[in-house]
N, CA, C and O atoms as a GROMACS GRO file, in nm:
protein
  304
    1MET      N    1  -0.736   2.549   1.307
    1MET     CA    2  -0.747   2.431   1.225
    1MET      C    3  -0.895   2.401   1.204
    1MET      O    4  -0.972   2.397   1.300
    2ASP      N    5  -0.934   2.380   1.081
    2ASP     CA    6  -1.073   2.346   1.054
    2ASP      C    7  -1.092   2.195   1.061
    2ASP      O    8  -0.996   2.119   1.073
    3MET      N    9  -1.218   2.152   1.053
    3MET     CA   10  -1.252   2.010   1.071
    3MET      C   11  -1.185   1.922   0.967
    3MET      O   12  -1.131   1.817   1.001
    4SER      N   13  -1.188   1.962   0.839
    4SER     CA   14  -1.130   1.877   0.735
    4SER      C   15  -0.979   1.865   0.750
    4SER      O   16  -0.922   1.760   0.719
    5GLU      N   17  -0.913   1.971   0.798
    5GLU     CA   18  -0.769   1.964   0.822
    5GLU      C   19  -0.738   1.867   0.935
    5GLU      O   20  -0.642   1.790   0.927
    6GLY      N   21  -0.818   1.869   1.040
    6GLY     CA   22  -0.800   1.775   1.151
    6GLY      C   23  -0.822   1.632   1.108
    6GLY      O   24  -0.751   1.542   1.152
    7GLN      N   25  -0.920   1.609   1.021
    7GLN     CA   26  -0.947   1.474   0.970
    7GLN      C   27  -0.829   1.424   0.887
    7GLN      O   28  -0.791   1.307   0.896
    8ALA      N   29  -0.772   1.513   0.805
    8ALA     CA   30  -0.656   1.476   0.722
    8ALA      C   31  -0.536   1.442   0.809
    8ALA      O   32  -0.461   1.349   0.779
    9ILE      N   33  -0.516   1.517   0.916
    9ILE     CA   34  -0.404   1.490   1.007
    9ILE      C   35  -0.423   1.356   1.076
    9ILE      O   36  -0.328   1.279   1.089
   10PHE      N   37  -0.545   1.328   1.120
   10PHE     CA   38  -0.573   1.201   1.186
   10PHE      C   39  -0.549   1.084   1.090
   10PHE      O   40  -0.491   0.984   1.130
   11GLN      N   41  -0.593   1.098   0.965
   11GLN     CA   42  -0.572   0.991   0.867
   11GLN      C   43  -0.422   0.973   0.840
   11GLN      O   44  -0.376   0.860   0.825
   12THR      N   45  -0.346   1.082   0.834
   12THR     CA   46  -0.201   1.073   0.815
   12THR      C   47  -0.137   0.999   0.932
   12THR      O   48  -0.046   0.919   0.912
   13ASP      N   49  -0.184   1.025   1.054
   13ASP     CA   50  -0.132   0.953   1.171
   13ASP      C   51  -0.162   0.804   1.162
   13ASP      O   52  -0.077   0.721   1.195
   14LEU      N   53  -0.282   0.768   1.117
   14LEU     CA   54  -0.317   0.627   1.100
   14LEU      C   55  -0.230   0.562   0.993
   14LEU      O   56  -0.187   0.447   1.009
   15ASP      N   57  -0.202   0.634   0.885
   15ASP     CA   58  -0.115   0.583   0.779
   15ASP      C   59   0.026   0.559   0.832
   15ASP      O   60   0.089   0.459   0.800
   16SER      N   61   0.076   0.652   0.914
   16SER     CA   62   0.208   0.637   0.974
   16SER      C   63   0.213   0.518   1.068
   16SER      O   64   0.312   0.444   1.072
   17LEU      N   65   0.106   0.498   1.145
   17LEU     CA   66   0.098   0.384   1.236
   17LEU      C   67   0.101   0.253   1.159
   17LEU      O   68   0.171   0.160   1.198
   18GLU      N   69   0.027   0.246   1.050
   18GLU     CA   70   0.024   0.125   0.968
   18GLU      C   71   0.162   0.098   0.907
   18GLU      O   72   0.207  -0.016   0.904
   19GLU      N   73   0.229   0.202   0.860
   19GLU     CA   74   0.362   0.187   0.802
   19GLU      C   75   0.462   0.140   0.907
   19GLU      O   76   0.544   0.051   0.880
   20TRP      N   77   0.457   0.198   1.027
   20TRP     CA   78   0.546   0.158   1.136
   20TRP      C   79   0.525   0.011   1.171
   20TRP      O   80   0.621  -0.064   1.187
   21ALA      N   81   0.399  -0.029   1.183
   21ALA     CA   82   0.368  -0.167   1.219
   21ALA      C   83   0.419  -0.263   1.111
   21ALA      O   84   0.474  -0.369   1.143
   22SER      N   85   0.402  -0.227   0.987
   22SER     CA   86   0.448  -0.313   0.877
   22SER      C   87   0.601  -0.328   0.880
   22SER      O   88   0.652  -0.438   0.862
   23LYS      N   89   0.671  -0.219   0.901
   23LYS     CA   90   0.818  -0.223   0.908
   23LYS      C   91   0.868  -0.308   1.024
   23LYS      O   92   0.976  -0.366   1.018
   24ASN      N   93   0.788  -0.316   1.130
   24ASN     CA   94   0.827  -0.390   1.250
   24ASN      C   95   0.759  -0.528   1.257
   24ASN      O   96   0.756  -0.591   1.363
   25TYR      N   97   0.706  -0.572   1.144
   25TYR     CA   98   0.644  -0.704   1.132
   25TYR      C   99   0.534  -0.727   1.235
   25TYR      O  100   0.521  -0.835   1.292
   26MET      N  101   0.455  -0.623   1.257
   26MET     CA  102   0.342  -0.633   1.348
   26MET      C  103   0.213  -0.624   1.268
   26MET      O  104   0.209  -0.562   1.162
   27LYS      N  105   0.108  -0.685   1.319
   27LYS     CA  106  -0.022  -0.680   1.253
   27LYS      C  107  -0.127  -0.632   1.351
   27LYS      O  108  -0.122  -0.662   1.470
   28PHE      N  109  -0.223  -0.558   1.300
   28PHE     CA  110  -0.337  -0.516   1.379
   28PHE      C  111  -0.456  -0.602   1.342
   28PHE      O  112  -0.471  -0.643   1.227
   29LYS      N  113  -0.541  -0.631   1.439
   29LYS     CA  114  -0.669  -0.696   1.411
   29LYS      C  115  -0.765  -0.583   1.374
   29LYS      O  116  -0.843  -0.534   1.456
   30LYS      N  117  -0.757  -0.543   1.248
   30LYS     CA  118  -0.824  -0.421   1.202
   30LYS      C  119  -0.975  -0.427   1.218
   30LYS      O  120  -1.039  -0.324   1.236
   31ASP      N  121  -1.033  -0.546   1.211
   31ASP     CA  122  -1.178  -0.557   1.225
   31ASP      C  123  -1.224  -0.528   1.368
   31ASP      O  124  -1.343  -0.510   1.391
   32LYS      N  125  -1.130  -0.524   1.464
   32LYS     CA  126  -1.166  -0.498   1.604
   32LYS      C  127  -1.146  -0.352   1.643
   32LYS      O  128  -1.180  -0.313   1.755
   33HIS      N  129  -1.092  -0.270   1.552
   33HIS     CA  130  -1.069  -0.129   1.582
   33HIS      C  131  -1.188  -0.046   1.537
   33HIS      O  132  -1.248  -0.072   1.432
   34LYS      N  133  -1.222   0.056   1.617
   34LYS     CA  134  -1.332   0.146   1.584
   34LYS      C  135  -1.289   0.290   1.610
   34LYS      O  136  -1.197   0.315   1.688
   35VAL      N  137  -1.356   0.381   1.545
   35VAL     CA  138  -1.337   0.523   1.569
   35VAL      C  139  -1.451   0.568   1.661
   35VAL      O  140  -1.568   0.546   1.630
   36LEU      N  141  -1.416   0.629   1.773
   36LEU     CA  142  -1.515   0.680   1.867
   36LEU      C  143  -1.540   0.826   1.832
   36LEU      O  144  -1.450   0.909   1.847
   37HIS      N  145  -1.660   0.858   1.787
   37HIS     CA  146  -1.695   0.994   1.747
   37HIS      C  147  -1.744   1.071   1.869
   37HIS      O  148  -1.848   1.038   1.926
   38LEU      N  149  -1.669   1.174   1.908
   38LEU     CA  150  -1.702   1.254   2.026
   38LEU      C  151  -1.752   1.392   1.985
   38LEU      O  152  -1.714   1.444   1.881
   39GLY      N  153  -1.838   1.450   2.067
   39GLY     CA  154  -1.886   1.586   2.045
   39GLY      C  155  -2.018   1.590   1.968
   39GLY      O  156  -2.051   1.497   1.895
   40GLN      N  157  -2.091   1.698   1.987
   40GLN     CA  158  -2.224   1.711   1.927
   40GLN      C  159  -2.217   1.747   1.779
   40GLN      O  160  -2.309   1.713   1.704
   41HIS      N  161  -2.112   1.815   1.734
   41HIS     CA  162  -2.105   1.861   1.595
   41HIS      C  163  -2.002   1.780   1.516
   41HIS      O  164  -1.951   1.828   1.415
   42ASN      N  165  -1.973   1.659   1.560
   42ASN     CA  166  -1.877   1.574   1.493
   42ASN      C  167  -1.934   1.530   1.358
   42ASN      O  168  -2.049   1.486   1.350
   43GLN      N  169  -1.853   1.543   1.253
   43GLN     CA  170  -1.901   1.506   1.119
   43GLN      C  171  -1.895   1.356   1.094
   43GLN      O  172  -1.940   1.309   0.989
   44ARG      N  173  -1.843   1.281   1.187
   44ARG     CA  174  -1.835   1.135   1.178
   44ARG      C  175  -1.767   1.089   1.049
   44ARG      O  176  -1.821   1.008   0.973
   45ALA      N  177  -1.649   1.143   1.027
   45ALA     CA  178  -1.570   1.105   0.910
   45ALA      C  179  -1.530   0.958   0.920
   45ALA      O  180  -1.521   0.903   1.029
   46GLN      N  181  -1.506   0.897   0.806
   46GLN     CA  182  -1.460   0.759   0.803
   46GLN      C  183  -1.309   0.759   0.785
   46GLN      O  184  -1.253   0.842   0.713
   47TYR      N  185  -1.244   0.664   0.851
   47TYR     CA  186  -1.099   0.652   0.845
   47TYR      C  187  -1.062   0.509   0.811
   47TYR      O  188  -1.142   0.417   0.831
   48ARG      N  189  -0.942   0.492   0.760
   48ARG     CA  190  -0.894   0.358   0.726
   48ARG      C  191  -0.761   0.334   0.793
   48ARG      O  192  -0.685   0.427   0.821
   49LEU      N  193  -0.734   0.208   0.819
   49LEU     CA  194  -0.605   0.163   0.870
   49LEU      C  195  -0.551   0.069   0.763
   49LEU      O  196  -0.596  -0.045   0.751
   50GLY      N  197  -0.454   0.119   0.685
   50GLY     CA  198  -0.410   0.045   0.568
   50GLY      C  199  -0.520   0.051   0.464
   50GLY      O  200  -0.566   0.159   0.428
   51SER      N  201  -0.564  -0.064   0.417
   51SER     CA  202  -0.671  -0.068   0.316
   51SER      C  203  -0.807  -0.101   0.377
   51SER      O  204  -0.906  -0.114   0.304
   52VAL      N  205  -0.814  -0.114   0.509
   52VAL     CA  206  -0.938  -0.153   0.577
   52VAL      C  207  -1.005  -0.030   0.638
   52VAL      O  208  -0.944   0.042   0.717
   53TRP      N  209  -1.130  -0.008   0.601
   53TRP     CA  210  -1.207   0.102   0.660
   53TRP      C  211  -1.247   0.064   0.802
   53TRP      O  212  -1.298  -0.046   0.826
   54LEU      N  213  -1.223   0.154   0.897
   54LEU     CA  214  -1.254   0.127   1.037
   54LEU      C  215  -1.402   0.151   1.064
   54LEU      O  216  -1.464   0.240   1.006
   55GLY      N  217  -1.456   0.070   1.153
   55GLY     CA  218  -1.593   0.090   1.197
   55GLY      C  219  -1.603   0.213   1.284
   55GLY      O  220  -1.501   0.272   1.319
   56SER      N  221  -1.722   0.251   1.319
   56SER     CA  222  -1.740   0.367   1.406
   56SER      C  223  -1.835   0.333   1.519
   56SER      O  224  -1.910   0.235   1.513
   57SER      N  225  -1.830   0.416   1.622
   57SER     CA  226  -1.913   0.392   1.739
   57SER      C  227  -1.948   0.525   1.803
   57SER      O  228  -1.871   0.621   1.797
   58LEU      N  229  -2.065   0.530   1.864
   58LEU     CA  230  -2.105   0.650   1.938
   58LEU      C  231  -2.079   0.636   2.087
   58LEU      O  232  -2.082   0.735   2.160
   59ALA      N  233  -2.052   0.512   2.134
   59ALA     CA  234  -2.021   0.489   2.274
   59ALA      C  235  -1.938   0.363   2.285
   59ALA      O  236  -1.961   0.265   2.213
   60GLU      N  237  -1.841   0.365   2.374
   60GLU     CA  238  -1.756   0.248   2.398
   60GLU      C  239  -1.729   0.238   2.547
   60GLU      O  240  -1.718   0.339   2.616
   61GLY      N  241  -1.717   0.118   2.596
   61GLY     CA  242  -1.686   0.096   2.736
   61GLY      C  243  -1.542   0.053   2.753
   61GLY      O  244  -1.492  -0.026   2.674
   62GLU      N  245  -1.477   0.104   2.854
   62GLU     CA  246  -1.339   0.067   2.884
   62GLU      C  247  -1.318   0.089   3.034
   62GLU      O  248  -1.356   0.192   3.088
   63LEU      N  249  -1.259  -0.007   3.098
   63LEU     CA  250  -1.230   0.001   3.242
   63LEU      C  251  -1.355   0.032   3.323
   63LEU      O  252  -1.350   0.109   3.419
   64GLU      N  253  -1.466  -0.027   3.284
   64GLU     CA  254  -1.594  -0.014   3.353
   64GLU      C  255  -1.652   0.126   3.350
   64GLU      O  256  -1.738   0.158   3.432
   65VAL      N  257  -1.607   0.211   3.258
   65VAL     CA  258  -1.665   0.344   3.240
   65VAL      C  259  -1.711   0.355   3.096
   65VAL      O  260  -1.636   0.324   3.004
   66LEU      N  261  -1.834   0.398   3.076
   66LEU     CA  262  -1.889   0.415   2.942
   66LEU      C  263  -1.884   0.563   2.906
   66LEU      O  264  -1.934   0.647   2.981
   67VAL      N  265  -1.823   0.595   2.791
   67VAL     CA  266  -1.817   0.732   2.742
   67VAL      C  267  -1.895   0.737   2.612
   67VAL      O  268  -1.869   0.659   2.520
   68ASP      N  269  -1.992   0.830   2.602
   68ASP     CA  270  -2.070   0.839   2.479
   68ASP      C  271  -2.025   0.959   2.397
   68ASP      O  272  -1.931   1.029   2.435
   69ASN      N  273  -2.092   0.983   2.283
   69ASN     CA  274  -2.048   1.088   2.191
   69ASN      C  275  -2.069   1.229   2.245
   69ASN      O  276  -2.020   1.325   2.185
   70LYS      N  277  -2.140   1.244   2.355
   70LYS     CA  278  -2.157   1.376   2.418
   70LYS      C  279  -2.063   1.393   2.537
   70LYS      O  280  -2.078   1.486   2.617
   71LEU      N  281  -1.965   1.303   2.546
   71LEU     CA  282  -1.865   1.301   2.653
   71LEU      C  283  -1.927   1.278   2.790
   71LEU      O  284  -1.868   1.318   2.891
   72ASN      N  285  -2.045   1.216   2.796
   72ASN     CA  286  -2.104   1.177   2.922
   72ASN      C  287  -2.042   1.047   2.968
   72ASN      O  288  -2.023   0.955   2.888
   73MET      N  289  -2.009   1.039   3.096
   73MET     CA  290  -1.950   0.916   3.150
   73MET      C  291  -2.045   0.856   3.251
   73MET      O  292  -2.109   0.927   3.327
   74SER      N  293  -2.053   0.724   3.251
   74SER     CA  294  -2.135   0.656   3.350
   74SER      C  295  -2.068   0.526   3.388
   74SER      O  296  -1.997   0.465   3.308
   75GLN      N  297  -2.091   0.483   3.510
   75GLN     CA  298  -2.037   0.354   3.557
   75GLN      C  299  -2.127   0.244   3.503
   75GLN      O  300  -2.248   0.260   3.494
   76GLN      N  301  -2.066   0.133   3.468
   76GLN     CA  302  -2.146   0.019   3.422
   76GLN      C  303  -2.177  -0.072   3.538
   76GLN      O  304  -2.244  -0.174   3.520
   0.00000   0.00000   0.00000
């Protein structure tokens, strides 16, 4: 699978998630969602959830562990 094919699959998954949520009367706080770009050769494609383009990030913290785009982990 090449990079553009993987990006298309990911966008299709996001579209399916949005459709499922709509059918089940659920809403996402889309402005709070981000795409975490991992890896050194990541093309940093942009994705949307419904009609809203998602923000992007090179590092995010969760459960007191910070993971950056080079997959380095550190304790906060």
